[in-house]
SEVO-25595 format. One line per 3 residues: number of its first residue (from 1); their letters; for each residue x, y, z of N, C-alpha, C. Coordinates in nm, 2 decimals. Each point is the difference from the previous one (the first is absolute). Last residue first. Example, Ala and Ser with C-alpha at 12.3 -4.5 7.8 and 13.67 -1.06 7.14 Angstrom:
// residues 2
2> sa> 1.28/-0.22/0.71/0.09/0.11/0.00/-0.08/0.11/0.08 ~ 0.03/-0.57/-0.01/-0.09/0.12/0.00/0.09/0.12/0.00
***
This chain:
// residues 218
218> xxx> -5.73/2.41/3.94/0.03/0.14/0.01/-0.09/0.09/-0.08 ~ -0.13/-0.48/0.25/0.05/0.06/-0.13/0.03/0.15/0.02 ~ 0.05/-0.35/0.40/-0.11/0.06/-0.07/0.06/0.07/-0.12
215> xxx> 0.27/-0.28/0.27/-0.13/-0.03/0.07/-0.12/0.07/-0.08 ~ 0.43/-0.16/-0.27/-0.02/0.10/0.11/-0.14/-0.03/0.06 ~ 0.34/-0.34/-0.27/-0.13/0.06/0.00/-0.01/0.09/0.12
212> xxx> 0.40/-0.27/-0.34/-0.04/0.05/0.13/-0.14/0.07/-0.01 ~ 0.34/-0.36/-0.30/-0.12/0.08/0.01/-0.03/0.04/0.14 ~ 0.44/-0.17/-0.36/-0.07/-0.02/0.13/-0.12/0.10/0.01
209> xxx> 0.38/-0.24/-0.38/-0.12/0.08/0.03/-0.05/-0.03/0.14 ~ 0.48/-0.03/-0.30/-0.08/-0.07/0.10/-0.11/0.10/0.04 ~ 0.38/-0.09/-0.43/-0.09/0.10/0.07/-0.09/-0.08/0.09
206> xxx> 0.30/-0.21/-0.30/0.09/0.08/0.09/-0.08/0.10/0.08 ~ -0.20/-0.30/-0.31/0.09/-0.09/0.07/0.09/0.08/0.10 ~ -0.32/0.19/-0.31/-0.06/-0.04/0.13/0.09/-0.09/0.08
203> xxx> 0.18/0.39/-0.34/-0.05/-0.14/0.00/-0.06/-0.04/0.14 ~ 0.24/0.41/-0.14/-0.14/0.01/0.01/-0.07/-0.14/0.00 ~ 0.47/0.07/-0.05/-0.03/0.05/0.13/-0.15/0.01/0.02
200> xxx> 0.18/-0.12/-0.43/0.01/-0.11/0.10/-0.04/0.04/0.14 ~ 0.03/0.33/-0.34/-0.11/-0.09/-0.02/0.00/-0.11/0.10 ~ 0.36/0.30/0.00/-0.12/0.06/0.04/-0.12/-0.09/-0.01
197> xxx> 0.42/-0.14/-0.17/0.00/0.01/0.15/-0.13/0.06/0.05 ~ 0.06/-0.01/-0.46/-0.03/-0.14/0.05/0.00/0.01/0.15 ~ 0.13/0.39/-0.22/-0.15/-0.02/-0.01/-0.04/-0.14/0.05
194> xxx> 0.46/0.11/-0.02/-0.07/0.07/0.11/-0.15/-0.02/-0.01 ~ 0.26/-0.17/-0.35/0.02/-0.08/0.13/-0.07/0.07/0.11 ~ 0.00/0.22/-0.41/-0.08/-0.12/-0.01/0.01/-0.08/0.13
191> xxx> 0.26/0.39/-0.04/-0.14/0.03/0.01/-0.09/-0.12/0.00 ~ 0.46/-0.05/-0.10/-0.02/0.03/0.15/-0.14/0.03/0.02 ~ 0.11/-0.07/-0.44/0.02/-0.13/0.07/-0.03/0.03/0.15
188> xxx> 0.02/0.37/-0.29/-0.12/-0.07/-0.01/0.00/-0.13/0.07 ~ 0.39/0.25/0.00/-0.10/0.07/0.08/-0.14/-0.07/-0.02 ~ 0.38/-0.18/-0.25/0.01/-0.01/0.15/-0.11/0.06/0.07
185> xxx> -0.01/-0.25/-0.47/0.02/0.14/0.04/-0.02/0.02/0.15 ~ -0.01/-0.42/-0.17/0.05/0.05/-0.13/0.03/0.15/0.02 ~ -0.13/-0.43/0.30/0.07/0.12/0.02/0.06/0.05/-0.13
182> xxx> -0.44/-0.32/0.16/0.11/0.02/-0.10/0.07/0.13/0.03 ~ -0.30/-0.36/0.32/0.01/0.14/-0.04/0.13/0.01/-0.10 ~ -0.38/-0.38/0.26/0.13/0.02/-0.08/0.00/0.14/-0.06
179> xxx> -0.26/-0.29/0.44/0.00/0.10/-0.10/0.14/0.00/-0.07 ~ -0.13/-0.34/0.31/-0.13/0.07/-0.01/0.00/0.10/-0.11 ~ 0.32/-0.46/0.01/-0.01/0.14/0.05/-0.14/0.06/-0.02
176> xxx> 0.16/-0.43/-0.16/-0.03/-0.01/0.14/-0.02/0.14/0.07 ~ 0.15/-0.07/-0.45/-0.15/-0.01/0.01/-0.04/-0.02/0.14 ~ 0.47/0.01/-0.12/-0.07/0.13/0.00/-0.15/0.00/0.02
173> xxx> 0.36/-0.36/-0.04/-0.07/0.02/0.13/-0.08/0.13/-0.01 ~ 0.29/-0.15/-0.35/-0.09/-0.11/0.02/-0.09/0.02/0.13 ~ 0.36/0.30/-0.12/-0.11/0.01/-0.09/-0.11/-0.10/0.02
170> xxx> 0.43/-0.01/0.21/-0.10/0.07/0.07/-0.13/0.02/-0.08 ~ 0.40/-0.18/-0.19/-0.06/-0.10/0.09/-0.12/0.06/0.07 ~ 0.26/0.27/-0.27/-0.07/-0.09/-0.08/-0.07/-0.11/0.08
167> xxx> 0.28/0.31/0.22/-0.12/0.07/-0.05/-0.08/-0.10/-0.09 ~ 0.42/-0.14/0.15/-0.09/0.00/0.11/-0.14/0.07/-0.04 ~ 0.35/0.00/-0.31/-0.04/-0.14/0.02/-0.11/0.00/0.11
164> xxx> 0.23/0.40/-0.07/-0.10/-0.03/-0.10/-0.06/-0.14/0.01 ~ 0.34/0.12/0.29/-0.12/0.07/0.04/-0.11/-0.02/-0.11 ~ 0.43/-0.18/-0.08/-0.06/-0.07/0.11/-0.13/0.07/0.04
161> xxx> 0.26/0.20/-0.32/-0.05/-0.12/-0.06/-0.08/-0.08/0.11 ~ 0.25/0.38/0.13/-0.12/0.04/-0.07/-0.07/-0.12/-0.06 ~ 0.41/-0.08/0.20/-0.10/0.04/0.11/-0.13/0.04/-0.07
158> xxx> 0.37/-0.07/-0.28/-0.05/-0.13/0.06/-0.10/0.02/0.10 ~ 0.20/0.38/-0.20/-0.08/-0.07/-0.09/-0.05/-0.13/0.05 ~ 0.12/0.36/0.37/0.07/-0.04/-0.12/-0.10/-0.08/-0.09
155> xxx> -0.15/0.39/0.36/0.03/-0.14/-0.02/0.07/-0.03/-0.13 ~ -0.14/0.44/0.15/0.03/-0.06/0.13/0.03/-0.15/-0.01 ~ -0.17/0.38/-0.32/0.15/-0.03/0.01/0.04/-0.05/0.14
152> xxx> -0.42/0.19/-0.24/0.02/-0.01/0.14/0.15/-0.02/0.03 ~ -0.16/-0.02/-0.44/0.02/0.14/0.04/0.03/0.00/0.15 ~ -0.11/-0.41/-0.20/0.13/0.05/-0.05/0.03/0.14/0.06
149> xxx> -0.42/-0.18/0.08/0.10/-0.08/0.08/0.14/0.05/-0.04 ~ -0.37/0.18/-0.24/0.00/0.05/0.14/0.11/-0.07/0.08 ~ -0.08/-0.15/-0.44/0.06/0.13/0.00/0.01/0.06/0.14
146> xxx> -0.22/-0.41/-0.05/0.14/-0.02/-0.02/0.07/0.14/0.00 ~ -0.47/0.00/0.01/0.05/-0.04/0.12/0.15/-0.02/0.00 ~ -0.22/0.11/-0.40/0.00/0.11/0.09/0.06/-0.04/0.14
143> xxx> -0.07/-0.34/-0.32/0.11/0.09/-0.04/0.01/0.12/0.09 ~ -0.36/-0.30/0.04/0.13/-0.06/0.05/0.11/0.09/-0.03 ~ -0.48/0.23/0.05/0.07/-0.09/-0.09/0.12/-0.06/0.07
140> xxx> -0.30/0.28/0.24/-0.08/-0.01/-0.12/0.06/-0.10/-0.10 ~ 0.05/-0.08/0.53/0.05/0.10/-0.10/-0.08/-0.01/-0.12 ~ -0.19/-0.13/0.51/0.08/-0.05/-0.12/0.04/0.11/-0.09
137> xxx> -0.20/-0.12/0.54/0.04/0.10/-0.10/0.08/-0.06/-0.11 ~ -0.38/-0.17/0.40/0.12/-0.03/-0.08/0.02/0.11/-0.10 ~ -0.28/-0.10/0.50/0.01/0.09/-0.12/0.14/-0.04/-0.07
134> xxx> -0.37/-0.19/0.42/0.12/-0.02/-0.08/0.00/0.08/-0.13 ~ -0.23/0.00/0.53/-0.02/0.03/-0.14/0.13/-0.01/-0.08 ~ -0.23/-0.14/0.52/0.11/0.01/-0.09/-0.04/0.02/-0.14
131> xxx> -0.26/-0.11/0.41/0.07/0.12/0.03/0.12/0.03/-0.09 ~ -0.29/-0.39/0.00/-0.10/0.11/0.00/0.07/0.14/0.02 ~ 0.25/-0.43/0.00/-0.07/0.02/-0.13/-0.08/0.13/0.00
128> xxx> 0.41/-0.21/0.27/-0.09/0.11/0.03/-0.08/0.04/-0.12 ~ 0.29/-0.38/-0.02/-0.01/0.02/0.15/-0.10/0.10/0.04 ~ 0.10/-0.08/-0.46/-0.06/-0.13/0.05/-0.02/0.01/0.16
125> xxx> 0.22/0.36/-0.24/-0.14/-0.01/-0.04/-0.07/-0.12/0.06 ~ 0.46/0.05/0.06/-0.07/0.10/0.07/-0.15/-0.01/-0.02 ~ 0.28/-0.28/-0.26/0.01/-0.04/0.14/-0.09/0.10/0.08
122> xxx> 0.07/0.11/-0.45/-0.10/-0.11/0.02/0.00/-0.05/0.14 ~ 0.33/0.32/-0.10/-0.14/0.06/-0.02/-0.11/-0.11/0.02 ~ 0.46/-0.13/-0.02/-0.03/0.06/0.13/-0.14/0.06/0.00
119> xxx> 0.16/-0.18/-0.40/-0.01/-0.11/0.10/-0.04/0.06/0.13 ~ 0.08/0.30/-0.36/-0.13/-0.07/-0.01/-0.01/-0.11/0.11 ~ 0.31/0.41/0.13/-0.01/-0.07/-0.12/-0.13/-0.08/0.00
116> xxx> 0.06/0.48/0.26/0.05/-0.14/0.01/-0.03/-0.07/-0.13 ~ -0.08/0.46/0.30/0.07/-0.01/-0.13/0.07/-0.14/0.00 ~ -0.43/0.25/0.29/0.11/-0.10/-0.01/0.05/0.00/-0.14
113> xxx> -0.31/0.34/0.35/0.05/-0.03/-0.13/0.11/-0.10/0.01 ~ -0.43/0.16/0.34/0.14/-0.04/-0.02/0.02/-0.04/-0.14 ~ -0.37/0.31/0.34/0.03/-0.09/-0.11/0.15/-0.02/-0.02
110> xxx> -0.29/0.09/0.46/0.10/0.06/-0.09/0.02/-0.10/-0.11 ~ -0.26/-0.05/0.42/-0.08/0.06/-0.11/0.10/0.08/-0.10 ~ 0.11/-0.28/0.39/-0.01/0.14/0.03/-0.06/0.08/-0.11
107> xxx> 0.09/-0.46/-0.04/-0.09/0.01/0.11/-0.02/0.14/0.05 ~ 0.31/-0.09/-0.35/-0.14/-0.03/-0.04/-0.10/0.02/0.11 ~ 0.46/0.03/0.10/-0.05/0.12/-0.08/-0.14/-0.02/-0.04
104> xxx> 0.22/-0.36/0.21/-0.02/0.11/0.10/-0.06/0.12/-0.08 ~ 0.14/-0.37/-0.24/-0.12/-0.03/0.06/-0.04/0.12/0.10 ~ 0.42/0.02/-0.21/-0.11/0.01/-0.10/-0.13/-0.02/0.06
101> xxx> 0.39/-0.05/0.26/-0.03/0.14/-0.03/-0.11/0.02/-0.10 ~ 0.14/-0.45/0.12/-0.06/0.08/0.11/-0.03/0.14/-0.03 ~ 0.22/-0.31/-0.33/-0.14/-0.02/0.04/-0.06/0.09/0.10
98> xxx> 0.39/0.05/-0.41/-0.01/-0.01/0.15/-0.15/-0.01/0.04 ~ 0.22/-0.16/-0.48/-0.08/0.11/0.06/-0.02/-0.02/0.15 ~ 0.40/-0.18/-0.38/-0.11/-0.03/0.09/-0.06/0.13/0.06
95> xxx> 0.39/-0.27/-0.37/-0.07/0.12/0.03/-0.12/-0.04/0.09 ~ 0.51/-0.21/-0.21/-0.12/-0.01/0.08/-0.06/0.14/0.02 ~ 0.30/-0.20/-0.44/0.00/0.08/0.13/-0.13/-0.02/0.07
92> xxx> 0.10/-0.19/-0.44/0.10/-0.05/0.09/0.01/0.08/0.13 ~ -0.33/0.10/-0.34/0.13/0.02/-0.06/0.11/-0.04/0.10 ~ -0.40/-0.01/0.27/-0.01/0.06/-0.14/0.14/0.02/-0.05
89> xxx> -0.31/-0.26/0.42/0.14/0.01/-0.06/-0.02/0.05/-0.14 ~ -0.33/0.09/0.45/0.02/-0.08/-0.12/0.15/0.02/-0.04 ~ -0.43/0.10/0.41/0.14/0.01/-0.05/0.02/-0.09/-0.12
86> xxx> -0.39/0.25/0.38/0.03/-0.08/-0.12/0.15/0.01/-0.03 ~ -0.17/0.16/0.40/-0.13/-0.02/-0.05/0.01/-0.09/-0.13 ~ 0.37/-0.01/0.40/-0.03/0.05/-0.13/-0.15/-0.03/-0.03
83> xxx> 0.26/-0.14/0.39/0.00/0.14/0.00/-0.05/0.06/-0.13 ~ 0.10/-0.47/0.23/-0.13/0.04/-0.05/-0.02/0.16/0.00 ~ 0.39/-0.28/0.12/-0.07/0.07/0.10/-0.13/0.05/-0.04
80> xxx> 0.29/-0.22/-0.30/-0.03/-0.09/0.10/-0.08/0.06/0.12 ~ 0.15/0.28/-0.35/-0.10/-0.10/-0.05/-0.04/-0.09/0.11 ~ 0.35/0.29/0.09/-0.13/0.07/0.00/-0.11/-0.09/-0.05
77> xxx> 0.44/-0.16/-0.02/-0.04/0.00/0.14/-0.14/0.07/0.01 ~ 0.21/0.01/-0.42/-0.05/-0.14/0.03/-0.04/-0.01/0.14 ~ 0.20/0.41/-0.14/-0.13/-0.02/-0.06/-0.06/-0.14/0.03
74> xxx> 0.44/0.10/0.15/-0.10/0.08/0.07/-0.14/-0.02/-0.06 ~ 0.35/-0.20/-0.23/-0.01/-0.07/0.13/-0.11/0.08/0.09 ~ 0.14/0.17/-0.42/-0.09/-0.11/-0.01/-0.03/-0.07/0.13
71> xxx> 0.12/0.53/0.00/0.06/-0.12/-0.06/-0.10/-0.12/0.01 ~ -0.16/0.52/-0.05/0.05/-0.09/0.10/0.07/-0.12/-0.07 ~ -0.26/0.52/-0.07/0.09/-0.09/-0.06/0.07/-0.08/0.11
68> xxx> -0.47/0.28/-0.10/0.08/-0.04/0.12/0.10/-0.10/-0.06 ~ -0.22/0.39/-0.32/0.00/-0.14/0.05/0.07/0.00/0.14 ~ -0.10/0.42/-0.18/-0.03/-0.08/-0.12/-0.03/-0.15/0.03
65> xxx> 0.11/0.27/0.37/-0.09/0.08/-0.08/-0.05/-0.07/-0.13 ~ 0.31/-0.19/0.31/-0.11/0.04/0.09/-0.10/0.09/-0.08 ~ 0.48/0.00/-0.20/-0.05/-0.11/0.09/-0.11/0.05/0.09
62> xxx> 0.11/0.20/-0.49/0.02/0.02/0.14/-0.06/-0.11/0.08 ~ 0.19/0.10/-0.55/-0.10/-0.06/0.10/0.04/0.03/0.14 ~ 0.24/0.08/-0.44/-0.10/0.10/0.03/-0.11/-0.04/0.10
59> xxx> 0.36/-0.29/-0.15/0.07/0.12/0.05/-0.10/0.11/0.03 ~ -0.14/-0.52/0.06/0.05/0.09/-0.11/0.05/0.13/0.05 ~ -0.01/-0.49/0.27/-0.06/0.14/-0.01/0.06/0.07/-0.12
56> xxx> -0.06/-0.55/0.04/0.09/0.11/0.03/-0.07/0.14/-0.02 ~ -0.29/-0.44/0.15/0.08/0.05/-0.11/0.09/0.11/0.04 ~ -0.33/-0.23/0.27/0.14/-0.04/0.02/0.08/0.04/-0.12
53> xxx> -0.48/0.21/0.25/0.06/-0.07/-0.11/0.15/-0.04/0.03 ~ -0.52/0.22/0.20/0.13/-0.05/0.03/0.05/-0.07/-0.12 ~ -0.38/0.41/0.00/0.03/-0.14/0.00/0.15/-0.03/0.05
50> xxx> -0.37/0.41/0.09/0.13/-0.03/-0.04/0.04/-0.14/0.01 ~ -0.48/0.27/-0.06/0.06/-0.10/0.07/0.14/-0.03/-0.06 ~ -0.32/0.45/0.02/0.07/-0.09/-0.09/0.08/-0.10/0.08
47> xxx> -0.47/0.31/0.08/0.13/-0.05/0.06/0.06/-0.09/-0.10 ~ -0.40/0.43/0.01/0.04/-0.13/-0.04/0.14/-0.04/0.05 ~ -0.23/0.43/0.04/-0.04/-0.10/0.11/0.04/-0.14/-0.04
44> xxx> 0.08/0.39/-0.29/0.09/-0.01/0.11/-0.04/-0.09/0.11 ~ -0.08/0.07/-0.53/-0.08/-0.06/0.11/0.09/-0.02/0.12 ~ 0.18/0.19/-0.40/-0.14/0.05/-0.01/-0.09/-0.05/0.11
41> xxx> 0.46/-0.13/-0.02/-0.01/0.15/0.01/-0.14/0.05/0.00 ~ 0.08/-0.46/-0.08/0.02/0.03/0.15/0.00/0.15/0.02 ~ -0.03/-0.16/-0.44/-0.12/-0.03/0.07/0.01/0.03/0.15
38> xxx> 0.38/0.04/-0.28/-0.10/0.11/-0.03/-0.13/-0.02/0.08 ~ 0.34/-0.33/0.03/0.04/0.12/0.06/-0.09/0.11/-0.02 ~ -0.08/-0.41/-0.23/-0.02/-0.01/0.15/0.04/0.13/0.07
35> xxx> 0.09/-0.03/-0.46/-0.14/0.00/0.02/-0.04/0.00/0.15 ~ 0.45/-0.07/-0.13/-0.04/0.14/-0.02/-0.15/0.02/0.02 ~ 0.16/-0.44/0.02/0.06/0.08/0.11/-0.04/0.14/-0.01
32> xxx> -0.11/-0.29/-0.36/-0.09/-0.01/0.12/0.05/0.07/0.12 ~ 0.18/-0.07/-0.47/-0.03/0.13/0.06/-0.09/0.00/0.12 ~ 0.22/-0.35/-0.30/-0.13/0.05/-0.06/-0.03/0.13/0.06
29> xxx> 0.38/-0.31/0.10/0.02/0.11/-0.09/-0.12/0.06/-0.05 ~ -0.05/-0.49/0.15/0.11/0.08/0.05/0.03/0.11/-0.11 ~ -0.50/-0.18/0.04/0.13/-0.04/-0.05/0.11/0.09/0.05
26> xxx> -0.41/-0.04/0.32/0.02/0.03/-0.14/0.14/-0.04/-0.05 ~ -0.39/0.10/0.46/0.10/-0.08/-0.06/0.02/0.04/-0.15 ~ -0.26/0.14/0.50/0.04/0.05/-0.14/0.12/-0.08/-0.05
23> xxx> -0.42/-0.03/0.40/0.12/-0.05/-0.05/0.03/0.05/-0.14 ~ -0.29/0.16/0.45/0.01/0.01/-0.14/0.13/-0.05/-0.05 ~ -0.34/-0.03/0.46/0.13/-0.03/-0.06/-0.01/0.01/-0.15
20> xxx> -0.30/0.25/0.43/0.00/-0.10/-0.11/0.15/-0.01/-0.05 ~ -0.33/0.18/0.46/0.12/0.01/-0.09/0.00/-0.11/-0.10 ~ -0.48/0.16/0.18/0.12/-0.07/0.05/0.12/0.02/-0.10
17> xxx> -0.47/0.29/0.11/0.08/-0.05/-0.10/0.13/-0.06/0.05 ~ -0.53/0.12/0.17/0.14/0.00/0.04/0.08/-0.07/-0.11 ~ -0.51/0.26/0.06/0.09/-0.09/-0.08/0.14/0.01/0.06
14> xxx> -0.56/0.09/0.15/0.14/0.03/0.02/0.09/-0.10/-0.08 ~ -0.54/0.21/0.05/0.09/-0.10/-0.06/0.14/0.04/0.01 ~ -0.49/0.09/0.27/0.12/0.07/-0.05/0.10/-0.11/-0.05
11> xxx> -0.57/0.06/0.15/0.12/-0.08/-0.04/0.11/0.09/-0.05 ~ -0.47/0.11/0.13/0.11/0.02/0.10/0.13/-0.06/-0.04 ~ -0.41/-0.06/-0.25/0.05/0.14/-0.02/0.11/0.03/0.10
8> xxx> -0.23/-0.41/0.01/0.10/0.00/-0.10/0.05/0.14/-0.02 ~ -0.35/-0.06/0.30/0.12/-0.06/0.05/0.11/0.00/-0.10 ~ -0.43/0.16/-0.12/0.06/0.09/0.10/0.13/-0.06/0.05
5> xxx> -0.25/-0.27/-0.28/0.05/0.11/-0.07/0.07/0.10/0.09 ~ -0.23/-0.35/0.19/0.11/-0.05/-0.07/0.07/0.11/-0.07 ~ -0.40/0.10/0.21/0.10/-0.02/0.10/0.13/-0.05/-0.07
2> xx> -0.39/0.04/-0.26/0.06/0.13/0.03/0.12/-0.01/0.10 ~ -0.26/-0.39/-0.09/0.08/0.04/-0.12/0.07/0.13/0.03
***
């Protein structure tokens, strides 16, 4: 009995935390881009995966920073070459997450943030269920979301209607997400999402326990 106790006394428990994918989705105009930028400032070891898209670049967007802007022919070739972890068509445009860089970051124990829609989120979750957490950000009211879209002044009324239609469709998939966060006050929303990140990093699904034993107790 004493021998067992002495042996246990030599144990050292080591935890290795693997990289994790955090998918942040939300209605267009809900402020998820601002939330993500602040999270990256607070967590410098996190990596933001820049998606590929075929939509036109807005005046305040930078190629390679906000998105990789490509034409449809290039995007289709990338699909055939299996270069995407997920891809989807949203509002008539193609969007996709590059596979190789995302997997590489995870293997290097670096967390990755994806800003993708519900279809893409479900694809990623199905492929990497233990390494993916889905977070959906919603506005407090429909009126508040419309006010934000109007103030953004980047779409006409028809484009806004299209985005609202997409949002109504996405509502049907929200229950597939692990967490839902209301952005009624920006700082509180950011704090809530950051807390989710911290909790998920303590999950046994991303923490790997190893045990070493010295020859004798210290």
